[in-house]
C-alpha positions as a Markdown table, in Angstrom:
| # | Residue | x | y | z |
|---|---|---|---|---|
| 1 | Unk | 0.2 | -0.1 | -0.1 |
| 2 | Unk | 1.8 | 3.4 | -1.1 |
| 3 | Unk | 2.4 | 6.3 | 1.4 |
| 4 | Unk | -0.8 | 8.2 | 1.8 |
| 5 | Unk | -3.6 | 5.4 | 1.0 |
| 6 | Unk | -6.4 | 4.9 | 2.9 |
| 7 | Unk | -7.0 | 1.5 | 4.5 |
| 8 | Unk | -10.2 | 1.8 | 3.4 |
| 9 | Unk | -12.3 | 4.2 | 0.8 |
| 10 | Unk | -15.9 | 4.1 | 0.0 |
| 11 | Unk | -17.5 | 3.9 | -3.6 |
| 12 | Unk | -21.1 | 3.8 | -4.2 |
| 13 | Unk | -22.2 | 3.0 | -8.0 |
| 14 | Unk | -24.7 | 4.2 | -10.1 |
| 15 | Unk | -28.0 | 2.1 | -10.9 |
| 16 | Unk | -26.5 | 1.4 | -13.7 |
| 17 | Unk | -23.3 | 0.0 | -12.3 |
| 18 | Unk | -25.3 | -1.8 | -9.2 |
| 19 | Unk | -27.0 | -3.8 | -12.5 |
| 20 | Unk | -23.3 | -4.4 | -14.1 |
| 21 | Unk | -22.6 | -5.8 | -10.7 |
| 22 | Unk | -25.8 | -7.7 | -10.8 |
| 23 | Unk | -25.8 | -9.5 | -14.0 |
| 24 | Unk | -22.5 | -9.5 | -14.4 |
| 25 | Unk | -21.1 | -11.1 | -10.6 |
| 26 | Unk | -24.3 | -13.3 | -10.0 |
| 27 | Unk | -22.7 | -16.3 | -10.9 |
| 28 | Unk | -19.6 | -15.8 | -9.3 |
| 29 | Unk | -20.9 | -14.1 | -6.2 |
| 30 | Unk | -24.7 | -14.6 | -6.5 |
| 31 | Unk | -25.4 | -11.1 | -5.3 |
| 32 | Unk | -28.7 | -10.5 | -4.0 |
| 33 | Unk | -31.5 | -7.9 | -5.5 |
| 34 | Unk | -34.3 | -8.3 | -2.6 |
| 35 | Unk | -33.8 | -8.8 | 1.1 |
| 36 | Unk | -36.8 | -8.9 | 4.5 |
| 37 | Unk | -37.2 | -5.5 | 6.1 |
| 38 | Unk | -37.7 | -5.4 | 10.1 |
| 39 | Unk | -39.1 | -3.0 | 12.2 |
| 40 | Unk | -36.8 | -0.6 | 13.7 |
| 41 | Unk | -38.0 | -0.8 | 17.2 |
| 42 | Unk | -36.9 | -5.1 | 16.4 |
| 43 | Unk | -33.4 | -3.9 | 15.8 |
| 44 | Unk | -30.6 | -4.3 | 18.2 |
| 45 | Unk | -29.6 | -0.6 | 19.3 |
| 46 | Unk | -26.5 | 0.9 | 20.8 |
| 47 | Unk | -27.1 | 0.0 | 24.2 |
| 48 | Unk | -28.4 | -3.8 | 23.4 |
| 49 | Unk | -25.2 | -4.3 | 21.3 |
| 50 | Unk | -22.5 | -2.5 | 24.0 |
| 51 | Unk | -24.5 | -5.2 | 26.8 |
| 52 | Unk | -23.9 | -7.7 | 24.3 |
| 53 | Unk | -20.3 | -7.3 | 23.8 |
| 54 | Unk | -19.7 | -7.0 | 27.7 |
| 55 | Unk | -21.3 | -10.3 | 28.6 |
| 56 | Unk | -19.6 | -12.3 | 25.8 |
| 57 | Unk | -16.0 | -10.6 | 26.4 |
| 58 | Unk | -16.6 | -12.1 | 29.6 |
| 59 | Unk | -17.2 | -15.5 | 28.2 |
| 60 | Unk | -14.2 | -15.0 | 25.8 |
| 61 | Unk | -11.8 | -14.5 | 29.0 |
| 62 | Unk | -13.3 | -17.0 | 30.6 |
| 63 | Unk | -12.2 | -19.2 | 27.9 |
| 64 | Unk | -8.8 | -17.4 | 28.0 |
| 65 | Unk | -8.0 | -17.4 | 30.9 |
| 66 | Unk | -7.3 | -22.0 | 31.6 |
| 67 | Unk | -5.4 | -22.3 | 28.4 |
| 68 | Unk | -3.0 | -19.4 | 29.5 |
| 69 | Unk | -2.5 | -20.8 | 33.1 |
| 70 | Unk | -2.3 | -24.7 | 30.8 |
| 71 | Unk | 0.3 | -22.1 | 29.0 |
| 72 | Unk | 2.1 | -21.6 | 32.3 |
| 73 | Unk | 2.2 | -24.8 | 33.4 |
| 74 | Unk | 3.4 | -26.5 | 30.4 |
| 75 | Unk | 5.4 | -24.2 | 28.5 |
| 76 | Unk | 6.0 | -26.6 | 25.7 |
| 77 | Unk | 2.2 | -26.2 | 24.8 |
| 78 | Unk | 2.7 | -22.3 | 24.0 |
| 79 | Unk | 2.8 | -23.0 | 19.9 |
| 80 | Unk | -0.9 | -24.2 | 20.7 |
| 81 | Unk | -2.2 | -21.7 | 22.8 |
| 82 | Unk | -3.2 | -19.7 | 20.8 |
| 83 | Unk | -4.7 | -21.9 | 18.1 |
| 84 | Unk | -6.8 | -23.4 | 20.4 |
| 85 | Unk | -7.7 | -19.4 | 21.8 |
| 86 | Unk | -8.6 | -18.9 | 18.1 |
| 87 | Unk | -10.7 | -22.1 | 17.6 |
| 88 | Unk | -12.8 | -21.4 | 21.0 |
| 89 | Unk | -13.4 | -18.1 | 20.4 |
| 90 | Unk | -14.7 | -19.0 | 16.6 |
| 91 | Unk | -17.1 | -21.5 | 17.7 |
| 92 | Unk | -18.6 | -19.2 | 20.3 |
| 93 | Unk | -18.8 | -15.8 | 18.5 |
| 94 | Unk | -19.3 | -17.5 | 14.6 |
| 95 | Unk | -20.3 | -21.4 | 14.9 |
| 96 | Unk | -23.0 | -20.7 | 17.6 |
| 97 | Unk | -24.8 | -18.1 | 16.2 |
| 98 | Unk | -26.1 | -20.4 | 13.2 |
| 99 | Unk | -27.5 | -22.1 | 16.4 |
| 100 | Unk | -31.1 | -21.3 | 17.7 |
| 101 | Unk | -28.8 | -20.3 | 20.9 |
| 102 | Unk | -26.9 | -18.1 | 19.7 |
| 103 | Unk | -24.2 | -16.5 | 22.4 |
| 104 | Unk | -24.6 | -16.3 | 26.2 |
| 105 | Unk | -25.0 | -12.2 | 25.3 |
| 106 | Unk | -27.7 | -12.8 | 23.0 |
| 107 | Unk | -29.6 | -15.2 | 25.0 |
| 108 | Unk | -29.9 | -12.7 | 28.3 |
| 109 | Unk | -30.4 | -9.6 | 25.9 |
| 110 | Unk | -32.9 | -11.8 | 24.0 |
| 111 | Unk | -31.3 | -11.1 | 20.2 |
| 112 | Unk | -30.6 | -13.4 | 17.3 |
| 113 | Unk | -28.7 | -13.1 | 14.2 |
| 114 | Unk | -30.1 | -13.2 | 11.2 |
| 115 | Unk | -29.3 | -13.7 | 7.6 |
| 116 | Unk | -30.6 | -10.9 | 4.6 |
| 117 | Unk | -32.7 | -13.4 | 4.5 |
| 118 | Unk | -34.6 | -13.3 | 7.7 |
| 119 | Unk | -33.6 | -17.2 | 8.2 |
| 120 | Unk | -30.6 | -18.1 | 10.6 |
| 121 | Unk | -27.3 | -16.8 | 9.8 |
| 122 | Unk | -24.9 | -19.1 | 8.0 |
| 123 | Unk | -21.6 | -20.4 | 9.0 |
| 124 | Unk | -20.1 | -18.1 | 6.3 |
| 125 | Unk | -21.9 | -15.0 | 7.4 |
| 126 | Unk | -21.0 | -15.5 | 11.6 |
| 127 | Unk | -17.1 | -16.2 | 10.3 |
| 128 | Unk | -17.0 | -13.3 | 8.0 |
| 129 | Unk | -18.4 | -11.1 | 11.4 |
| 130 | Unk | -15.9 | -13.2 | 13.3 |
| 131 | Unk | -12.9 | -11.8 | 11.0 |
| 132 | Unk | -14.5 | -8.1 | 11.5 |
| 133 | Unk | -14.3 | -8.5 | 15.5 |
| 134 | Unk | -10.1 | -7.1 | 15.3 |
| 135 | Unk | -11.8 | -3.8 | 14.9 |
| 136 | Unk | -12.5 | -4.2 | 18.7 |
| 137 | Unk | -16.3 | -3.4 | 18.2 |
| 138 | Unk | -15.8 | 0.3 | 16.8 |
| 139 | Unk | -17.7 | -0.2 | 14.2 |
| 140 | Unk | -20.7 | -0.4 | 16.3 |
| 141 | Unk | -20.9 | 3.3 | 16.0 |
| 142 | Unk | -21.9 | 3.0 | 12.1 |
| 143 | Unk | -25.6 | 1.7 | 13.8 |
| 144 | Unk | -25.9 | 6.0 | 14.5 |
| 145 | Unk | -25.9 | 6.4 | 10.7 |
| 146 | Unk | -27.7 | 3.2 | 9.5 |
| 147 | Unk | -31.2 | 2.9 | 9.0 |
| 148 | Unk | -31.1 | -0.7 | 9.8 |
| 149 | Unk | -29.5 | -0.3 | 12.7 |
| 150 | Unk | -26.8 | -2.8 | 10.7 |
| 151 | Unk | -22.5 | -2.0 | 12.2 |
| 152 | Unk | -20.4 | -2.4 | 9.4 |
| 153 | Unk | -19.5 | -6.3 | 10.2 |
| 154 | Unk | -23.0 | -6.7 | 9.7 |
| 155 | Unk | -23.4 | -4.9 | 6.3 |
| 156 | Unk | -20.1 | -6.9 | 5.4 |
| 157 | Unk | -21.1 | -10.0 | 6.1 |
| 158 | Unk | -25.1 | -9.3 | 5.1 |
| 159 | Unk | -26.4 | -9.8 | 8.8 |
| 160 | Unk | -29.2 | -8.3 | 10.7 |
| 161 | Unk | -29.5 | -8.5 | 15.0 |
| 162 | Unk | -32.8 | -8.8 | 15.8 |
| 163 | Unk | -35.4 | -9.4 | 18.8 |
| 164 | Unk | -35.5 | -13.3 | 19.0 |
| 165 | Unk | -39.7 | -12.9 | 18.3 |
| 166 | Unk | -39.0 | -10.4 | 15.6 |
| 167 | Unk | -40.3 | -11.1 | 12.0 |
| 168 | Unk | -40.1 | -9.4 | 8.8 |
| 169 | Unk | -42.4 | -6.7 | 8.5 |
| 170 | Unk | -41.5 | -6.5 | 4.1 |
| 171 | Unk | -39.0 | -6.7 | 1.6 |
| 172 | Unk | -36.4 | -3.8 | -0.1 |
| 173 | Unk | -34.5 | -3.5 | -2.8 |
| 174 | Unk | -30.7 | -4.6 | -2.6 |
| 175 | Unk | -27.8 | -2.0 | -3.9 |
| 176 | Unk | -24.0 | -2.1 | -3.4 |
| 177 | Unk | -21.7 | 0.2 | -1.8 |
| 178 | Unk | -18.2 | -0.5 | -2.9 |
| 179 | Unk | -14.8 | -0.3 | -0.4 |
| 180 | Unk | -12.1 | -0.6 | -1.3 |
| 181 | Unk | -9.9 | -2.8 | 1.3 |
| 182 | Unk | -5.8 | -2.6 | 1.4 |
| 183 | Unk | -6.6 | -2.8 | -3.1 |
| 184 | Unk | -9.5 | -5.1 | -3.2 |
| 185 | Unk | -12.8 | -4.3 | -4.2 |
| 186 | Unk | -15.6 | -5.3 | -2.0 |
| 187 | Unk | -19.3 | -4.8 | -2.8 |
| 188 | Unk | -20.8 | -4.7 | 0.4 |
| 189 | Unk | -25.0 | -4.8 | 0.4 |
| 190 | Unk | -27.3 | -1.7 | 1.6 |
| 191 | Unk | -30.6 | -2.6 | 1.8 |
| 192 | Unk | -33.2 | 0.5 | 0.8 |
| 193 | Unk | -37.0 | 0.0 | 2.0 |
| 194 | Unk | -40.0 | -0.5 | -1.1 |
| 195 | Unk | -43.7 | -1.0 | -0.1 |
| 196 | Unk | -44.5 | -3.3 | 2.5 |
| 197 | Unk | -45.6 | -6.6 | 1.6 |
| 198 | Unk | -49.5 | -7.8 | 1.9 |
| 199 | Unk | -48.3 | -9.7 | 4.9 |
| 200 | Unk | -46.4 | -7.4 | 7.3 |
| 201 | Unk | -47.7 | -6.7 | 10.6 |
| 202 | Unk | -48.3 | -3.0 | 11.8 |
| 203 | Unk | -45.3 | -1.2 | 13.6 |
C-alpha cells in the first residue's frame, strides 16, 4: 500500500453500475437483489449491542484464562495456545451464532442473528463477522448512521441483529456500496425500503 493511500475507501455505484454488478457477477458471488426488512424497534440498538459485547467478552476471558494458565504450567504447549484460543473464540462467536441458542450475550439480551433473508445466519456469514472483530467492536458506532441499525460487520456479512421474536415486516431492494480495502474491491449490500408486503404486520 503506497504512502497516503487510505486503508479503506468507499465508492457508491450508480444504478447502472449496480445492474452491471448484479448481472455480471451473479454466477460468481450471487449478489442479492432483494432482502427482508424488520421494524426499527426489533433491531438491536447501541446499548443492547454494548451489553451483548460485554457479556460475551466476559465469556471469552473465562475461556482464555485456563488456556493461558496451561501454557504457564506446560511451556511446551505454547505453540498451540493461540490457535486453540482462536478456534474456541470462533466456535463461540461464529459457529454458535448459527444455532437457535446463540451466545450467552444474545440469550440474556433476547436477540438473534439472521441473514438478509430473515433466516438464521450461515456459518460463512458468522465467520465473516468474526473476522472483523479485530476492530474491537468500534464499528458498532456505524449503527447511528444506518437506517437498519447495522454495524459495518453486519453490512459486510449481510446480517441483522434482531429480537428473538421479531418477524420481517416487508421486503426491500438491495444495492451495493463498493469499499476498497487494501487494494481489493468489496461490494457491501445496502437494503433500501420499498412498499411493504401484504403480510407485513403493523408497527
